[in-house]
C-alpha positions in Angstrom: 61.3 77.5 69.7 63.1 80.1 67.7 62.8 82.2 70.5 63.6 80.3 73.4 66.7 79.6 70.8 67.6 83.0 70.4 67.1 84.2 73.9 69.6 81.0 75.1 71.9 81.9 72.5 72.0 85.7 73.8 72.5 84.5 77.3 75.7 82.6 76.3 76.9 85.6 74.5 76.8 87.9 77.5 80.3 88.9 79.3 80.9 86.6 82.5 81.1 89.7 85.2 82.3 88.0 88.7 80.2 88.5 91.8 80.4 87.4 95.2 79.4 84.3 94.8 82.8 83.0 92.1 84.6 84.4 95.1 86.8 82.0 96.8 88.1 84.7 99.6 86.1 87.6 100.3 88.8 89.8 102.5 90.1 92.6 100.7 93.5 91.5 100.1 96.7 92.7 98.5 98.0 90.1 95.7 101.7 89.7 95.6 102.7 87.7 92.9 106.2 86.3 91.4 106.9 84.5 87.9 109.6 81.8 89.6 109.2 79.7 92.1 112.4 80.8 94.3 110.9 84.3 93.9 108.1 83.4 95.8 109.7 80.9 98.3 111.3 83.7 100.0 108.1 85.3 100.5 105.6 82.4 101.5 108.3 81.3 104.4 107.2 84.4 106.2 103.2 84.4 105.6 101.5 83.6 108.5 98.2 81.6 109.0 98.7 79.9 105.3 95.7 78.6 103.7 96.2 77.3 99.9 93.5 77.5 97.0 93.5 75.8 93.8 92.5 77.5 90.6 92.8 75.2 87.3 95.6 73.9 88.9 97.7 77.3 90.3 98.0 77.6 93.8 96.7 80.7 95.3 97.9 81.1 99.4 96.5 83.5 101.8 97.1 84.8 104.8 99.5 88.0 106.5 102.6 89.4 105.1 103.8 92.5 107.3 100.6 92.2 109.4 98.3 93.2 105.5 96.2 90.4 104.5 97.5 88.5 101.3 97.4 86.2 98.3 100.4 84.9 97.0 100.5 82.9 93.7 102.8 82.8 90.7 101.7 84.0 86.9 104.3 81.8 85.6 107.0 83.0 83.1 105.6 84.8 80.1 103.1 87.6 79.4 100.4 85.4 78.6 100.4 83.3 81.8 101.2 86.9 83.8 98.0 88.7 82.2 96.3 85.1 82.8 96.9 84.6 86.5 96.4 87.9 87.3 92.6 88.4 86.0 92.1 84.7 87.6 93.4 86.6 91.1 91.0 89.8 90.1 88.1 87.7 89.6 88.5 85.5 92.5 89.7 87.5 94.9 88.7 90.8 96.2 91.8 92.5 95.1 92.8 95.8 96.7 96.1 96.1 95.4 98.5 94.3 93.0 101.9 94.2 93.6 104.6 92.1 92.1 108.3 91.0 92.9 110.5 89.2 90.8 113.9 89.3 88.8 115.3 91.4 85.6 117.3 92.0 83.2 119.0 95.3 83.4 118.9 97.9 80.4 120.1 100.9 82.3 123.5 101.5 81.9 124.1 102.9 85.6 121.9 100.1 87.1 123.9 96.7 88.3 123.0 93.3 89.6 121.5 93.2 92.8 119.8 96.5 92.3 116.1 97.0 92.7 114.0 98.9 90.6 110.4 100.1 91.0 109.4 101.6 87.6 106.9 104.3 87.0 105.5 102.8 83.9 105.6 99.7 82.1 105.0 99.0 78.4 105.3 95.9 76.1 108.2 96.2 73.8 107.2 93.7 71.4 103.8 94.8 70.5 105.4 95.4 66.9 105.0 95.6 63.5 107.3 93.3 61.5 107.8 95.2 58.6 108.6 94.3 55.0 112.0 94.3 53.8 112.6 95.6 50.1 116.2 96.4 48.7 117.9 96.3 52.0 115.3 98.8 53.3 112.3 97.8 55.8 109.0 99.7 55.5 105.8 99.3 57.3 102.3 99.7 55.6 101.3 102.8 54.5 97.7 102.2 56.8 100.5 101.7 59.9 102.1 103.9 62.2 104.2 104.1 65.2 105.9 106.7 67.7 109.1 104.2 68.1 112.4 103.9 65.7 112.5 100.0 64.7 115.2 97.7 65.3 115.5 95.9 62.0 112.6 94.7 61.0 110.9 95.1 64.4 108.8 98.3 64.6 107.3 98.7 68.5 103.5 99.7 68.5 101.0 100.8 71.0 98.5 98.4 72.5 94.4 98.6 71.9 93.2 99.4 75.1 89.3 99.3 76.1 88.1 99.3 79.6 85.0 100.2 81.7 83.8 103.9 80.8 85.4 103.8 77.4 83.6 105.1 74.6 86.0 103.5 72.1 89.4 101.8 72.6 92.4 103.9 72.8 95.6 103.3 71.6 98.3 103.1 74.5 101.9 102.1 75.1 102.5 102.9 78.8 100.8 101.7 81.4 101.2 103.5 84.9 102.0 102.7 88.2 100.0 103.7 91.3 100.9 106.9 92.4 100.1 106.3 96.3 101.9 102.6 95.7 105.1 104.5 94.4 104.7 107.0 97.4 105.0 104.0 99.9 108.1 102.7 97.7 110.1 105.6 98.2 109.2 106.2 102.0 110.8 102.7 102.0 113.6 102.5 99.9 116.5 104.6 102.3 115.4 101.6 105.4 115.9 98.3 103.4 120.3 97.1 103.2 119.9 94.9 100.3 122.2 92.0 100.1 125.5 91.5 98.0 126.5 88.0 98.3 124.7 84.9 96.8 127.5 82.3 98.3 131.0 82.3 99.0 133.3 83.4 96.5 129.7 84.8 94.5 129.7 89.0 96.3 129.3 91.5 94.1 132.2 94.5 94.1 129.1 97.2 94.8 126.4 97.6 97.0 123.5 96.8 95.5 121.0 99.8 95.7 116.9 101.0 95.6 115.7 102.8 92.5 112.5 104.2 92.3 111.4 106.0 89.0 111.8 105.4 85.1 110.5 103.0 82.9 109.9 99.5 82.7 109.5 97.5 79.5 108.0 93.7 79.3 108.4 90.9 76.5 108.3 87.7 75.3 111.6 86.9 74.7 114.4 86.4 77.1 117.2 88.9 76.0 120.6 88.3 76.0 121.6 90.7 73.3 123.9 93.8 73.7 122.8 95.6 70.8 119.1 94.7 71.6 119.7 96.1 74.9 121.0 99.5 73.7 118.1 99.8 71.5 116.0 99.3 74.4 117.5 101.9 76.5 117.5 104.5 73.9 114.4 104.2 72.7 112.6 103.2 76.1 114.4 105.1 78.3 113.8 101.8 80.3 115.8 101.1 83.3 114.9 97.1 83.2 113.5 94.0 81.1 111.3 91.6 82.0 108.5 89.1 80.7 105.7 90.1 83.0 105.4 93.0 84.5 103.9 94.8 81.6 101.5 92.4 81.1 99.9 92.4 84.7 100.5 96.6 84.8 97.8 95.9 81.4 95.5 93.9 83.2 95.5 96.0 86.5 94.7 99.2 84.0 91.6 97.8 82.6 90.4 96.6 85.8 91.4 99.8 87.7 93.1 98.3 90.6 96.1 99.6 91.8 99.7 98.1 90.5 102.9 98.2 91.3 106.1 96.2 90.5 110.0 95.7 92.0 112.5 94.2 90.1 115.7 93.2 90.9 118.4 92.8 88.7 119.9 89.5 88.4 121.8 90.3 84.7 122.0 92.4 82.6 120.1 91.7 79.6 123.1 90.6 77.6 125.4 93.8 78.8 127.6 92.3 80.7 131.2 90.5 80.2 131.3 87.1 79.5 128.5 84.4 80.3 125.0 86.0 81.1 125.1 86.2 84.9 121.4 84.9 85.9 122.5 81.8 86.8 125.0 83.2 89.6 122.9 86.1 91.2 119.1 84.5 90.7 118.7 83.6 94.6 120.6 87.3 95.3 117.9 88.9 93.3 115.1 87.2 94.4 116.0 87.6 97.6 116.3 91.6 96.9 113.3 92.1 95.8 111.5 90.0 98.4 112.9 92.3 101.0 112.1 95.0 99.6 108.4 93.7 99.1 107.5 92.9 102.5 109.3 96.1 103.8 106.4 98.1 101.1 103.6 95.6 102.3 103.8 96.5 106.1 104.6 100.2 105.5 101.3 100.1 103.6 98.0 101.9 105.5 
């Protein structure tokens, strides 16, 4: 009886590994994900042969986009939602690449609203140590360290990562974008003309551009703060800041699935004059990101 119980307990604690029986759909597909409803609606309307599946209440829609087999879904806003839905897609579909399409806050002063940024790598700026303050000075415990400067009590830090083939966890801040996917993004960058108007009287004074390369960062906060925007640019040399991409990049890295993210600037994360611009340019930024993603998917082998 004790042996049977021990065997049952051991089986219950073994890791769950996805098998062919767990797959909703066995066709190798590109996962194309967005955070907000308006972002994926732009892509959904161009999906051919759409077929809907549900996992834990979330919609996953298979079909063809740009002649390629894809599965479209919403991550939901923020890091935990993005990580969870990315892993769901990997576990229940045959995913050969992950593409994120969405909006972001601009961090690089050389960028403007409407621009689309395709970063080389993504980091989690709120993976951090909150330091103790003594006599007006912040200091982290002596048994901890970080490669980054602090913003007040916040000391950004690396993440412990473990994946198959490693004997022990590694400390990692940056999660890379797939090199081949990045080359395809570069190839389509010059062939797409972006929109500059979000409706009558809501046009940008500049022509939006596509920028491939540089860093992106993500965290659990909606940032509308000029000082923190400047810190983010100075510390991470980040071009954009969002709430999902680095989490998806982290999950893709652990699962060894190629990843890339396209982010169009809906606002300047607190760096613009007056009120936050997202409410005005949300739809424009979503459409620009989706437009580049569609061209990118069509260009893939």
